[in-house]
N, CA, C and O atoms as a CHARMM CRD file, in Angstrom:
* protein
*
  384
    1    1 MET  N      0.82300  -0.78200  -0.13500 PROA 1      0.00000
    2    1 MET  CA     0.04200  -0.29500  -0.02000 PROA 1      0.00000
    3    1 MET  C      0.54000   1.25900  -0.00900 PROA 1      0.00000
    4    1 MET  O      0.47000   1.72000   1.13000 PROA 1      0.00000
    5    2 LYS  N      0.88700   1.92400  -0.70300 PROA 2      0.00000
    6    2 LYS  CA     1.30200   3.16000  -0.48800 PROA 2      0.00000
    7    2 LYS  C      0.46200   4.57900  -0.79600 PROA 2      0.00000
    8    2 LYS  O     -0.48900   4.79000  -1.54900 PROA 2      0.00000
    9    3 ILE  N      1.07600   5.30300  -0.06000 PROA 3      0.00000
   10    3 ILE  CA    -0.19700   6.51300   0.06000 PROA 3      0.00000
   11    3 ILE  C      0.30500   7.62700   0.08500 PROA 3      0.00000
   12    3 ILE  O      0.75600   8.00000   1.16800 PROA 3      0.00000
   13    4 THR  N      0.39500   8.47800  -1.01800 PROA 4      0.00000
   14    4 THR  CA     0.17000   9.85200  -1.72400 PROA 4      0.00000
   15    4 THR  C     -0.45600  10.48900  -1.12700 PROA 4      0.00000
   16    4 THR  O     -1.63700  10.17200  -1.26900 PROA 4      0.00000
   17    5 VAL  N     -0.24600  11.67500  -0.15900 PROA 5      0.00000
   18    5 VAL  CA    -0.58300  12.78400   0.68000 PROA 5      0.00000
   19    5 VAL  C     -0.82300  13.93100  -0.82000 PROA 5      0.00000
   20    5 VAL  O      0.09400  14.38600  -1.50400 PROA 5      0.00000
   21    6 ILE  N     -1.81200  14.09800  -0.95200 PROA 6      0.00000
   22    6 ILE  CA    -2.06100  15.29000  -1.94100 PROA 6      0.00000
   23    6 ILE  C     -2.36800  16.80700  -1.49000 PROA 6      0.00000
   24    6 ILE  O     -2.03800  17.82600  -2.09700 PROA 6      0.00000
   25    7 SER  N     -3.09700  16.70900  -0.24700 PROA 7      0.00000
   26    7 SER  CA    -2.79300  18.33400   0.20900 PROA 7      0.00000
   27    7 SER  C     -3.27100  17.97700   1.77000 PROA 7      0.00000
   28    7 SER  O     -3.96900  17.01200   2.08100 PROA 7      0.00000
   29    8 THR  N     -2.80800  18.84100   2.54600 PROA 8      0.00000
   30    8 THR  CA    -2.72800  18.98800   4.13000 PROA 8      0.00000
   31    8 THR  C     -3.61800  20.62600   4.29600 PROA 8      0.00000
   32    8 THR  O     -3.66100  21.70200   3.69900 PROA 8      0.00000
   33    9 LYS  N     -4.10200  20.11700   5.23400 PROA 9      0.00000
   34    9 LYS  CA    -4.93100  21.86800   6.14900 PROA 9      0.00000
   35    9 LYS  C     -4.23300  21.94800   7.18400 PROA 9      0.00000
   36    9 LYS  O     -3.85600  20.89800   7.70200 PROA 9      0.00000
   37   10 ASP  N     -3.95300  22.93700   7.63900 PROA 10     0.00000
   38   10 ASP  CA    -4.17200  23.00000   9.23300 PROA 10     0.00000
   39   10 ASP  C     -5.05400  23.82700  10.08900 PROA 10     0.00000
   40   10 ASP  O     -5.05400  25.04700   9.92000 PROA 10     0.00000
   41   11 ASN  N     -6.11000  23.06300  11.35500 PROA 11     0.00000
   42   11 ASN  CA    -7.01800  23.84700  11.84600 PROA 11     0.00000
   43   11 ASN  C     -6.64400  24.14300  13.13200 PROA 11     0.00000
   44   11 ASN  O     -6.82800  23.24400  13.95400 PROA 11     0.00000
   45   12 PRO  N     -6.25200  24.98600  13.44800 PROA 12     0.00000
   46   12 PRO  CA    -6.24900  25.21100  15.02800 PROA 12     0.00000
   47   12 PRO  C     -7.42800  25.33300  15.97000 PROA 12     0.00000
   48   12 PRO  O     -7.54500  24.76000  17.05300 PROA 12     0.00000
   49   13 LEU  N     -8.26600  26.14800  15.41100 PROA 13     0.00000
   50   13 LEU  CA    -9.38000  26.05800  16.10600 PROA 13     0.00000
   51   13 LEU  C     -9.52600  24.60100  16.72400 PROA 13     0.00000
   52   13 LEU  O     -9.60600  24.32900  17.92200 PROA 13     0.00000
   53   14 LEU  N     -9.54600  23.55100  15.44000 PROA 14     0.00000
   54   14 LEU  CA   -10.38900  22.47200  16.49000 PROA 14     0.00000
   55   14 LEU  C     -8.91800  21.52300  17.01500 PROA 14     0.00000
   56   14 LEU  O     -9.02600  20.51500  17.71200 PROA 14     0.00000
   57   15 GLY  N     -7.51000  22.09800  16.50600 PROA 15     0.00000
   58   15 GLY  CA    -6.18600  21.19700  16.79400 PROA 15     0.00000
   59   15 GLY  C     -6.07100  20.15200  16.01800 PROA 15     0.00000
   60   15 GLY  O     -5.97900  19.02600  16.50600 PROA 15     0.00000
   61   16 ARG  N     -6.06600  20.25100  15.40700 PROA 16     0.00000
   62   16 ARG  CA    -5.43300  19.00500  13.96000 PROA 16     0.00000
   63   16 ARG  C     -5.32100  19.32300  12.56700 PROA 16     0.00000
   64   16 ARG  O     -5.88800  20.29100  12.06000 PROA 16     0.00000
   65   17 ARG  N     -4.82800  18.77500  12.14600 PROA 17     0.00000
   66   17 ARG  CA    -4.32400  18.60800  10.69000 PROA 17     0.00000
   67   17 ARG  C     -5.39600  18.12000  10.12700 PROA 17     0.00000
   68   17 ARG  O     -6.13700  17.44700  10.84300 PROA 17     0.00000
   69   18 GLU  N     -5.85500  18.39000   8.31300 PROA 18     0.00000
   70   18 GLU  CA    -6.82800  17.80900   8.02100 PROA 18     0.00000
   71   18 GLU  C     -5.48600  17.28400   6.77000 PROA 18     0.00000
   72   18 GLU  O     -4.45700  17.82600   6.36800 PROA 18     0.00000
   73   19 ILE  N     -6.11700  16.08100   6.50200 PROA 19     0.00000
   74   19 ILE  CA    -4.98000  15.25300   5.34600 PROA 19     0.00000
   75   19 ILE  C     -5.99000  14.48600   4.33800 PROA 19     0.00000
   76   19 ILE  O     -6.82800  13.62100   4.59500 PROA 19     0.00000
   77   20 ASP  N     -5.53700  15.25700   2.75900 PROA 20     0.00000
   78   20 ASP  CA    -6.18500  14.62700   1.88300 PROA 20     0.00000
   79   20 ASP  C     -5.07000  13.82000   1.13100 PROA 20     0.00000
   80   20 ASP  O     -4.01300  14.31500   0.74100 PROA 20     0.00000
   81   21 PHE  N     -5.55400  12.13800   0.93800 PROA 21     0.00000
   82   21 PHE  CA    -4.96600  11.31000   0.72900 PROA 21     0.00000
   83   21 PHE  C     -5.35200  10.71100  -0.72600 PROA 21     0.00000
   84   21 PHE  O     -6.39000  10.98200  -1.33000 PROA 21     0.00000
   85   22 GLU  N     -4.40800   9.91500  -1.13800 PROA 22     0.00000
   86   22 GLU  CA    -4.29100   8.84800  -2.65700 PROA 22     0.00000
   87   22 GLU  C     -4.20600   7.51600  -1.84900 PROA 22     0.00000
   88   22 GLU  O     -3.88000   7.60000  -0.66500 PROA 22     0.00000
   89   23 ILE  N     -4.46500   6.32300  -2.38000 PROA 23     0.00000
   90   23 ILE  CA    -3.94200   4.81300  -1.67700 PROA 23     0.00000
   91   23 ILE  C     -3.98500   4.35800  -2.79100 PROA 23     0.00000
   92   23 ILE  O     -4.99000   4.44100  -3.49700 PROA 23     0.00000
   93   24 GLN  N     -2.25600   3.46500  -3.35500 PROA 24     0.00000
   94   24 GLN  CA    -2.11100   2.61700  -4.34600 PROA 24     0.00000
   95   24 GLN  C     -1.67800   1.33300  -3.98700 PROA 24     0.00000
   96   24 GLN  O     -0.68900   0.69600  -3.62300 PROA 24     0.00000
   97   25 HSD  N     -3.27900   1.21500  -4.34700 PROA 25     0.00000
   98   25 HSD  CA    -3.03000  -0.60800  -3.78300 PROA 25     0.00000
   99   25 HSD  C     -3.67900  -2.01700  -4.51500 PROA 25     0.00000
  100   25 HSD  O     -4.67000  -2.01500  -5.24600 PROA 25     0.00000
  101   26 PRO  N     -3.01300  -3.00900  -4.20100 PROA 26     0.00000
  102   26 PRO  CA    -3.83300  -4.34400  -4.96800 PROA 26     0.00000
  103   26 PRO  C     -5.37300  -5.25900  -4.58100 PROA 26     0.00000
  104   26 PRO  O     -6.08800  -6.14200  -5.05500 PROA 26     0.00000
  105   27 SER  N     -5.29300  -4.52000  -3.61700 PROA 27     0.00000
  106   27 SER  CA    -7.01000  -4.67900  -2.93900 PROA 27     0.00000
  107   27 SER  C     -7.18300  -3.55600  -1.89400 PROA 27     0.00000
  108   27 SER  O     -6.31400  -3.09500  -1.15300 PROA 27     0.00000
  109   28 THR  N     -8.65800  -3.16500  -2.00000 PROA 28     0.00000
  110   28 THR  CA    -8.74700  -2.50500  -1.06000 PROA 28     0.00000
  111   28 THR  C     -8.78800  -2.62000   0.40500 PROA 28     0.00000
  112   28 THR  O     -9.60800  -3.35800   0.95100 PROA 28     0.00000
  113   29 PRO  N     -7.96300  -1.94200   1.04000 PROA 29     0.00000
  114   29 PRO  CA    -7.08600  -1.81900   2.28500 PROA 29     0.00000
  115   29 PRO  C     -8.41100  -1.38400   3.40600 PROA 29     0.00000
  116   29 PRO  O     -9.33500  -0.60500   3.17500 PROA 29     0.00000
  117   30 ARG  N     -8.11000  -2.27600   4.84000 PROA 30     0.00000
  118   30 ARG  CA    -8.29400  -1.73000   6.05500 PROA 30     0.00000
  119   30 ARG  C     -8.69900  -0.82200   6.46200 PROA 30     0.00000
  120   30 ARG  O     -7.51500  -0.72100   6.78400 PROA 30     0.00000
  121   31 ARG  N     -9.26700   0.17000   6.87900 PROA 31     0.00000
  122   31 ARG  CA    -9.03900   1.27200   7.46200 PROA 31     0.00000
  123   31 ARG  C     -7.43200   1.40900   8.72400 PROA 31     0.00000
  124   31 ARG  O     -6.38100   2.03700   8.85100 PROA 31     0.00000
  125   32 VAL  N     -8.45800   0.05100   9.56300 PROA 32     0.00000
  126   32 VAL  CA    -7.28100  -0.40200  10.71500 PROA 32     0.00000
  127   32 VAL  C     -5.89300  -0.06300  10.31600 PROA 32     0.00000
  128   32 VAL  O     -5.15100   0.11000  11.28300 PROA 32     0.00000
  129   33 ASP  N     -5.15700   0.12500   8.75100 PROA 33     0.00000
  130   33 ASP  CA    -4.51600  -0.42700   8.11700 PROA 33     0.00000
  131   33 ASP  C     -4.19300   0.83900   7.48700 PROA 33     0.00000
  132   33 ASP  O     -3.06600   1.31600   7.62300 PROA 33     0.00000
  133   34 VAL  N     -5.07100   1.40600   6.82500 PROA 34     0.00000
  134   34 VAL  CA    -4.69600   2.43500   6.63400 PROA 34     0.00000
  135   34 VAL  C     -4.13800   3.40000   7.58600 PROA 34     0.00000
  136   34 VAL  O     -3.04700   3.96400   7.49900 PROA 34     0.00000
  137   35 ARG  N     -5.13700   3.53500   8.62700 PROA 35     0.00000
  138   35 ARG  CA    -4.95700   4.72000   9.88700 PROA 35     0.00000
  139   35 ARG  C     -3.26900   4.57900  10.80500 PROA 35     0.00000
  140   35 ARG  O     -2.65100   5.40100  11.48100 PROA 35     0.00000
  141   36 LYS  N     -2.90000   2.79300  10.32400 PROA 36     0.00000
  142   36 LYS  CA    -1.69400   2.95200  11.06100 PROA 36     0.00000
  143   36 LYS  C     -0.69500   3.90000  10.06900 PROA 36     0.00000
  144   36 LYS  O     -0.05700   4.87600  10.46400 PROA 36     0.00000
  145   37 GLU  N     -0.71200   3.45800   8.91000 PROA 37     0.00000
  146   37 GLU  CA     0.22000   3.50600   7.80600 PROA 37     0.00000
  147   37 GLU  C      0.53000   5.05300   7.89000 PROA 37     0.00000
  148   37 GLU  O      1.65100   5.56300   7.88400 PROA 37     0.00000
  149   38 MET  N     -0.74700   5.72600   7.97200 PROA 38     0.00000
  150   38 MET  CA    -0.92100   7.46400   7.62000 PROA 38     0.00000
  151   38 MET  C     -0.15000   7.52300   9.06700 PROA 38     0.00000
  152   38 MET  O      0.47200   8.58400   9.11800 PROA 38     0.00000
  153   39 ALA  N     -0.00700   6.87900  10.05800 PROA 39     0.00000
  154   39 ALA  CA     0.02000   7.55800  11.64700 PROA 39     0.00000
  155   39 ALA  C      2.18000   7.74100  11.21200 PROA 39     0.00000
  156   39 ALA  O      2.92400   8.71800  11.29100 PROA 39     0.00000
  157   40 ALA  N      2.48100   6.07200  10.72900 PROA 40     0.00000
  158   40 ALA  CA     3.85300   6.04500  10.59900 PROA 40     0.00000
  159   40 ALA  C      4.62000   6.75200   9.80700 PROA 40     0.00000
  160   40 ALA  O      5.74900   7.07900  10.17500 PROA 40     0.00000
  161   41 GLN  N      3.95200   7.21700   8.17200 PROA 41     0.00000
  162   41 GLN  CA     4.12900   8.49300   8.01500 PROA 41     0.00000
  163   41 GLN  C      4.25200   9.50300   8.37400 PROA 41     0.00000
  164   41 GLN  O      4.69500  10.31700   7.56500 PROA 41     0.00000
  165   42 MET  N      4.07500   9.75300   9.12600 PROA 42     0.00000
  166   42 MET  CA     3.42900  11.26900   9.80000 PROA 42     0.00000
  167   42 MET  C      4.18300  11.24300  10.89900 PROA 42     0.00000
  168   42 MET  O      4.59900  12.31700  11.33400 PROA 42     0.00000
  169   43 GLY  N      4.39300  10.44900  11.33100 PROA 43     0.00000
  170   43 GLY  CA     5.56300  10.35700  12.40800 PROA 43     0.00000
  171   43 GLY  C      4.60400  10.99500  13.77800 PROA 43     0.00000
  172   43 GLY  O      4.98000  11.84100  14.58900 PROA 43     0.00000
  173   44 VAL  N      3.50200  10.41600  13.73500 PROA 44     0.00000
  174   44 VAL  CA     2.76400  10.75600  15.23700 PROA 44     0.00000
  175   44 VAL  C      1.94300   9.54000  15.83400 PROA 44     0.00000
  176   44 VAL  O      2.33400   8.57500  15.17800 PROA 44     0.00000
  177   45 ASP  N      1.16500   9.17700  16.58900 PROA 45     0.00000
  178   45 ASP  CA     0.57900   8.31300  17.65600 PROA 45     0.00000
  179   45 ASP  C     -0.20500   8.00000  17.19000 PROA 45     0.00000
  180   45 ASP  O     -0.99100   8.91900  16.95800 PROA 45     0.00000
  181   46 VAL  N     -0.79800   6.20500  16.54000 PROA 46     0.00000
  182   46 VAL  CA    -1.87900   6.07900  15.34700 PROA 46     0.00000
  183   46 VAL  C     -3.46100   6.39000  16.34500 PROA 46     0.00000
  184   46 VAL  O     -4.56900   6.43100  15.81000 PROA 46     0.00000
  185   47 GLU  N     -3.23800   6.57000  17.76300 PROA 47     0.00000
  186   47 GLU  CA    -4.34200   7.40100  18.69600 PROA 47     0.00000
  187   47 GLU  C     -5.06100   8.59100  18.29800 PROA 47     0.00000
  188   47 GLU  O     -6.19400   8.99200  18.56400 PROA 47     0.00000
  189   48 LYS  N     -3.58500   9.32000  17.19400 PROA 48     0.00000
  190   48 LYS  CA    -4.13300  10.56600  17.27000 PROA 48     0.00000
  191   48 LYS  C     -4.58300  10.85800  15.67800 PROA 48     0.00000
  192   48 LYS  O     -4.77100  12.00900  15.28400 PROA 48     0.00000
  193   49 VAL  N     -4.70100   9.94800  15.00200 PROA 49     0.00000
  194   49 VAL  CA    -4.82300   9.61400  13.24800 PROA 49     0.00000
  195   49 VAL  C     -6.20500   9.21800  13.55200 PROA 49     0.00000
  196   49 VAL  O     -6.57100   8.25000  14.21900 PROA 49     0.00000
  197   50 TYR  N     -7.04800  10.27200  12.85600 PROA 50     0.00000
  198   50 TYR  CA    -9.07300   8.94700  12.63300 PROA 50     0.00000
  199   50 TYR  C     -9.21400   9.18000  10.93700 PROA 50     0.00000
  200   50 TYR  O     -9.54900  10.28800  10.51800 PROA 50     0.00000
  201   51 ILE  N     -8.98200   8.25700  10.17200 PROA 51     0.00000
  202   51 ILE  CA    -9.63500   8.01000   9.01100 PROA 51     0.00000
  203   51 ILE  C    -10.86500   8.13400   9.10300 PROA 51     0.00000
  204   51 ILE  O    -11.53900   7.41500   9.84100 PROA 51     0.00000
  205   52 VAL  N    -11.45500   9.26800   8.20600 PROA 52     0.00000
  206   52 VAL  CA   -12.89100  10.16600   7.90100 PROA 52     0.00000
  207   52 VAL  C    -13.87600   9.30000   7.22000 PROA 52     0.00000
  208   52 VAL  O    -14.93100   8.84100   7.65700 PROA 52     0.00000
  209   53 LYS  N    -13.21900   9.14400   5.84800 PROA 53     0.00000
  210   53 LYS  CA   -13.34300   8.89600   4.45800 PROA 53     0.00000
  211   53 LYS  C    -12.60100   7.98100   3.78400 PROA 53     0.00000
  212   53 LYS  O    -11.55800   7.86100   4.42600 PROA 53     0.00000
  213   54 LEU  N    -12.58500   7.42900   3.04400 PROA 54     0.00000
  214   54 LEU  CA   -12.24300   6.08600   2.58500 PROA 54     0.00000
  215   54 LEU  C    -12.90900   6.33300   1.27000 PROA 54     0.00000
  216   54 LEU  O    -14.09000   6.38100   1.61200 PROA 54     0.00000
  217   55 GLU  N    -12.86800   6.61100  -0.67000 PROA 55     0.00000
  218   55 GLU  CA   -13.75400   5.86100  -1.59600 PROA 55     0.00000
  219   55 GLU  C    -13.08700   5.33500  -2.51700 PROA 55     0.00000
  220   55 GLU  O    -12.29500   6.20500  -2.87900 PROA 55     0.00000
  221   56 THR  N    -12.95300   4.53000  -3.04300 PROA 56     0.00000
  222   56 THR  CA   -12.65400   3.36100  -3.97900 PROA 56     0.00000
  223   56 THR  C    -13.80900   3.52100  -4.64200 PROA 56     0.00000
  224   56 THR  O    -14.94400   3.41700  -4.17800 PROA 56     0.00000
  225   57 LYS  N    -13.37200   3.86800  -6.13400 PROA 57     0.00000
  226   57 LYS  CA   -14.58600   3.34000  -7.16000 PROA 57     0.00000
  227   57 LYS  C    -14.18500   2.29000  -7.25300 PROA 57     0.00000
  228   57 LYS  O    -13.17900   1.73200  -6.81500 PROA 57     0.00000
  229   58 THR  N    -15.67500   1.73600  -8.34700 PROA 58     0.00000
  230   58 THR  CA   -15.53800   0.13000  -8.58400 PROA 58     0.00000
  231   58 THR  C    -14.68000   0.01200 -10.38700 PROA 58     0.00000
  232   58 THR  O    -14.79500   0.39000 -11.55300 PROA 58     0.00000
  233   59 GLY  N    -13.77600  -0.85400  -9.39700 PROA 59     0.00000
  234   59 GLY  CA   -12.85300  -1.51000 -10.33900 PROA 59     0.00000
  235   59 GLY  C    -11.32700  -0.80700 -10.50100 PROA 59     0.00000
  236   59 GLY  O    -10.48500  -1.21600 -11.30100 PROA 59     0.00000
  237   60 SER  N    -11.24000  -0.27400 -10.07100 PROA 60     0.00000
  238   60 SER  CA    -9.93800   0.38400  -9.66200 PROA 60     0.00000
  239   60 SER  C     -8.67300   0.00200  -8.43800 PROA 60     0.00000
  240   60 SER  O     -9.02600  -0.28100  -7.29300 PROA 60     0.00000
  241   61 HSD  N     -8.08200   0.01400  -8.59300 PROA 61     0.00000
  242   61 HSD  CA    -6.72500   0.36700  -7.61600 PROA 61     0.00000
  243   61 HSD  C     -6.08800   1.66100  -7.23900 PROA 61     0.00000
  244   61 HSD  O     -4.97900   2.19200  -7.17300 PROA 61     0.00000
  245   62 ARG  N     -7.68300   1.96100  -6.96900 PROA 62     0.00000
  246   62 ARG  CA    -7.00900   3.86000  -5.95700 PROA 62     0.00000
  247   62 ARG  C     -8.36000   3.78400  -5.15800 PROA 62     0.00000
  248   62 ARG  O     -9.49300   3.31500  -5.26100 PROA 62     0.00000
  249   63 THR  N     -7.46600   4.62600  -4.18000 PROA 63     0.00000
  250   63 THR  CA    -8.76400   4.97800  -3.13300 PROA 63     0.00000
  251   63 THR  C     -8.61800   6.32900  -2.70800 PROA 63     0.00000
  252   63 THR  O     -7.42800   6.62400  -2.82400 PROA 63     0.00000
  253   64 LEU  N     -9.21000   7.17900  -2.31600 PROA 64     0.00000
  254   64 LEU  CA    -9.24500   8.76200  -2.36100 PROA 64     0.00000
  255   64 LEU  C     -9.84400   8.80100  -0.91100 PROA 64     0.00000
  256   64 LEU  O    -10.83500   8.11700  -0.65700 PROA 64     0.00000
  257   65 GLY  N     -9.11000   9.78500   0.28000 PROA 65     0.00000
  258   65 GLY  CA    -9.19900   8.92800   1.67200 PROA 65     0.00000
  259   65 GLY  C     -8.88800  10.32100   2.57600 PROA 65     0.00000
  260   65 GLY  O     -7.81100  10.91300   2.49700 PROA 65     0.00000
  261   66 ARG  N     -9.67200  10.62500   3.19200 PROA 66     0.00000
  262   66 ARG  CA    -9.30100  12.24500   4.84300 PROA 66     0.00000
  263   66 ARG  C     -8.83700  11.58500   5.84600 PROA 66     0.00000
  264   66 ARG  O     -9.24600  10.44100   6.04200 PROA 66     0.00000
  265   67 ALA  N     -8.06500  12.06000   6.53000 PROA 67     0.00000
  266   67 ALA  CA    -7.74800  12.11400   7.38800 PROA 67     0.00000
  267   67 ALA  C     -8.03100  13.37500   8.82100 PROA 67     0.00000
  268   67 ALA  O     -8.41800  14.50200   8.51100 PROA 67     0.00000
  269   68 HSD  N     -7.88600  13.16000   9.73300 PROA 68     0.00000
  270   68 HSD  CA    -7.75800  14.17900  10.54500 PROA 68     0.00000
  271   68 HSD  C     -6.53800  13.24600  11.71000 PROA 68     0.00000
  272   68 HSD  O     -6.42300  12.09900  12.14000 PROA 68     0.00000
  273   69 ILE  N     -5.63900  14.87500  11.87000 PROA 69     0.00000
  274   69 ILE  CA    -4.52600  13.78100  12.73900 PROA 69     0.00000
  275   69 ILE  C     -4.24600  15.06800  13.92800 PROA 69     0.00000
  276   69 ILE  O     -3.43600  15.89800  13.51600 PROA 69     0.00000
  277   70 TYR  N     -4.71800  15.30300  15.12200 PROA 70     0.00000
  278   70 TYR  CA    -5.41500  15.68200  16.31100 PROA 70     0.00000
  279   70 TYR  C     -3.30100  16.46600  16.81700 PROA 70     0.00000
  280   70 TYR  O     -2.13800  16.09100  16.66500 PROA 70     0.00000
  281   71 ASP  N     -3.95300  17.49600  17.34100 PROA 71     0.00000
  282   71 ASP  CA    -2.61900  17.55400  18.95200 PROA 71     0.00000
  283   71 ASP  C     -2.18700  16.33900  19.66400 PROA 71     0.00000
  284   71 ASP  O     -1.09600  15.80700  19.86600 PROA 71     0.00000
  285   72 THR  N     -3.56400  16.04400  20.01700 PROA 72     0.00000
  286   72 THR  CA    -3.70100  15.09900  21.36300 PROA 72     0.00000
  287   72 THR  C     -4.66300  14.13800  21.01000 PROA 72     0.00000
  288   72 THR  O     -5.15900  13.91100  19.90700 PROA 72     0.00000
  289   73 VAL  N     -4.95200  13.34300  22.63200 PROA 73     0.00000
  290   73 VAL  CA    -6.10800  11.98200  22.00000 PROA 73     0.00000
  291   73 VAL  C     -7.59700  12.59500  22.60000 PROA 73     0.00000
  292   73 VAL  O     -8.78700  12.45700  22.31800 PROA 73     0.00000
  293   74 GLU  N     -6.68200  13.45100  23.72800 PROA 74     0.00000
  294   74 GLU  CA    -7.88100  14.43300  24.27300 PROA 74     0.00000
  295   74 GLU  C     -9.16400  15.27400  23.62300 PROA 74     0.00000
  296   74 GLU  O    -10.36000  15.41000  23.88000 PROA 74     0.00000
  297   75 ARG  N     -8.43100  15.64700  22.85700 PROA 75     0.00000
  298   75 ARG  CA    -8.77700  16.58900  21.80000 PROA 75     0.00000
  299   75 ARG  C     -9.55900  16.20700  20.97800 PROA 75     0.00000
  300   75 ARG  O    -10.69100  16.68200  20.88100 PROA 75     0.00000
  301   76 ALA  N     -8.95700  14.97700  19.99500 PROA 76     0.00000
  302   76 ALA  CA    -9.36100  13.99100  19.39900 PROA 76     0.00000
  303   76 ALA  C    -10.88800  13.19200  19.88800 PROA 76     0.00000
  304   76 ALA  O    -11.74900  12.81900  19.09000 PROA 76     0.00000
  305   77 LEU  N    -10.94800  13.06900  21.19500 PROA 77     0.00000
  306   77 LEU  CA   -11.83700  12.12900  21.42100 PROA 77     0.00000
  307   77 LEU  C    -12.98500  13.33000  21.91300 PROA 77     0.00000
  308   77 LEU  O    -14.13100  12.95700  22.16600 PROA 77     0.00000
  309   78 LEU  N    -12.67700  14.54300  22.01300 PROA 78     0.00000
  310   78 LEU  CA   -13.75200  15.08500  22.64200 PROA 78     0.00000
  311   78 LEU  C    -14.29000  16.38300  20.52800 PROA 78     0.00000
  312   78 LEU  O    -15.43600  16.81500  20.40100 PROA 78     0.00000
  313   79 VAL  N    -13.63900  16.54000  19.84400 PROA 79     0.00000
  314   79 VAL  CA   -13.96900  16.84400  18.44200 PROA 79     0.00000
  315   79 VAL  C    -14.42900  16.19600  17.93800 PROA 79     0.00000
  316   79 VAL  O    -15.30300  16.72700  17.25400 PROA 79     0.00000
  317   80 GLU  N    -14.35100  14.71200  17.77500 PROA 80     0.00000
  318   80 GLU  CA   -14.12000  14.06000  16.81900 PROA 80     0.00000
  319   80 GLU  C    -15.51200  13.46000  16.63500 PROA 80     0.00000
  320   80 GLU  O    -15.76800  12.87700  17.68900 PROA 80     0.00000
  321   81 ARG  N    -16.80300  13.30300  15.55100 PROA 81     0.00000
  322   81 ARG  CA   -17.47600  13.28100  15.76500 PROA 81     0.00000
  323   81 ARG  C    -18.11800  10.96500  16.27400 PROA 81     0.00000
  324   81 ARG  O    -17.86300   9.97400  15.59000 PROA 81     0.00000
  325   82 GLU  N    -18.71600  11.01500  17.30400 PROA 82     0.00000
  326   82 GLU  CA   -19.33100   9.60100  17.51400 PROA 82     0.00000
  327   82 GLU  C    -18.44000   7.78500  16.34700 PROA 82     0.00000
  328   82 GLU  O    -17.60100   6.88400  16.35700 PROA 82     0.00000
  329   83 HSD  N    -19.26600   8.27600  15.78900 PROA 83     0.00000
  330   83 HSD  CA   -19.47500   7.15900  14.69400 PROA 83     0.00000
  331   83 HSD  C    -18.08800   7.31600  14.12300 PROA 83     0.00000
  332   83 HSD  O    -17.95200   6.49300  13.21800 PROA 83     0.00000
  333   84 ILE  N    -17.13700   7.95800  14.27300 PROA 84     0.00000
  334   84 ILE  CA   -15.62500   7.86600  13.56900 PROA 84     0.00000
  335   84 ILE  C    -15.19000   7.64500  14.72400 PROA 84     0.00000
  336   84 ILE  O    -14.32800   6.77700  14.58600 PROA 84     0.00000
  337   85 VAL  N    -15.27300   7.90100  15.71400 PROA 85     0.00000
  338   85 VAL  CA   -14.47500   7.08900  16.91900 PROA 85     0.00000
  339   85 VAL  C    -14.55200   5.80900  16.45100 PROA 85     0.00000
  340   85 VAL  O    -13.62600   5.16100  15.96200 PROA 85     0.00000
  341   86 GLU  N    -16.31900   5.26900  16.70500 PROA 86     0.00000
  342   86 GLU  CA   -15.96600   4.25200  16.79700 PROA 86     0.00000
  343   86 GLU  C    -15.56500   2.71900  15.64400 PROA 86     0.00000
  344   86 GLU  O    -15.59700   1.50900  15.87200 PROA 86     0.00000
  345   87 ARG  N    -15.21100   3.51800  14.40500 PROA 87     0.00000
  346   87 ARG  CA   -15.06800   2.78200  13.15900 PROA 87     0.00000
  347   87 ARG  C    -13.45600   2.66400  12.92700 PROA 87     0.00000
  348   87 ARG  O    -12.81900   1.93100  12.17000 PROA 87     0.00000
  349   88 ASN  N    -13.07200   3.56600  13.77000 PROA 88     0.00000
  350   88 ASN  CA   -11.32200   3.60500  14.24700 PROA 88     0.00000
  351   88 ASN  C    -10.89500   2.88800  14.80600 PROA 88     0.00000
  352   88 ASN  O     -9.71000   2.70900  14.52400 PROA 88     0.00000
  353   89 LYS  N    -11.29400   2.26000  15.59900 PROA 89     0.00000
  354   89 LYS  CA   -11.22200   1.58800  17.05400 PROA 89     0.00000
  355   89 LYS  C    -10.02600   0.73900  16.14900 PROA 89     0.00000
  356   89 LYS  O     -9.92500   0.65200  14.92600 PROA 89     0.00000
  357   90 LEU  N     -9.27000   0.22400  17.09400 PROA 90     0.00000
  358   90 LEU  CA    -8.21700  -0.75200  16.74300 PROA 90     0.00000
  359   90 LEU  C     -8.61500  -2.08300  17.20500 PROA 90     0.00000
  360   90 LEU  O     -9.30500  -2.11600  18.22400 PROA 90     0.00000
  361   91 PRO  N     -8.33400  -3.07200  16.69500 PROA 91     0.00000
  362   91 PRO  CA    -8.81700  -4.19000  17.63600 PROA 91     0.00000
  363   91 PRO  C     -8.07800  -4.71600  18.60500 PROA 91     0.00000
  364   91 PRO  O     -8.66000  -5.48500  19.36900 PROA 91     0.00000
  365   92 GLU  N     -7.27200  -4.56700  18.72800 PROA 92     0.00000
  366   92 GLU  CA    -6.34200  -4.46700  20.80900 PROA 92     0.00000
  367   92 GLU  C     -8.13700  -3.54800  21.59600 PROA 92     0.00000
  368   92 GLU  O     -8.75800  -3.89700  22.60000 PROA 92     0.00000
  369   93 GLU  N     -8.37200  -2.67300  20.87300 PROA 93     0.00000
  370   93 GLU  CA    -9.47200  -1.69900  21.99200 PROA 93     0.00000
  371   93 GLU  C    -11.13100  -2.33600  21.90800 PROA 93     0.00000
  372   93 GLU  O    -11.91800  -2.28100  22.85300 PROA 93     0.00000
  373   94 GLU  N    -11.42200  -2.91000  20.61500 PROA 94     0.00000
  374   94 GLU  CA   -12.50200  -4.09700  20.17300 PROA 94     0.00000
  375   94 GLU  C    -12.80100  -4.93100  21.47000 PROA 94     0.00000
  376   94 GLU  O    -13.76700  -4.73900  22.20800 PROA 94     0.00000
  377   95 GLU  N    -11.38000  -6.32500  21.71300 PROA 95     0.00000
  378   95 GLU  CA   -11.45900  -6.97300  22.18100 PROA 95     0.00000
  379   95 GLU  C    -11.94100  -6.46200  24.34100 PROA 95     0.00000
  380   95 GLU  O    -12.68800  -7.07500  25.10300 PROA 95     0.00000
  381   96 GLY  N    -11.04400  -5.07100  24.63100 PROA 96     0.00000
  382   96 GLY  CA   -11.01600  -5.17800  25.65300 PROA 96     0.00000
  383   96 GLY  C    -12.61300  -4.41300  26.43700 PROA 96     0.00000
  384   96 GLY  O    -12.77400  -4.43900  27.65700 PROA 96     0.00000
């Protein structure tokens, strides 16, 4: 999986960066894998990264997406919508 950042916007009011990106892949990636890869590429803790949107066109090996990278985990939980937080749970968090 190769992630290419298309644009980055700082949003100081919400304490986050908003990243638009493109992924080249052989099969549609899982949200948790994209979240981990984005965190590694941006050099931040995975708990500060939330994948908001992933959109794959039928029959293509390209996905467009949007991620929010927060300054703190507390800020992320305060600002991000509940269903987005739920979608971005790591497998370890779901078991506990």
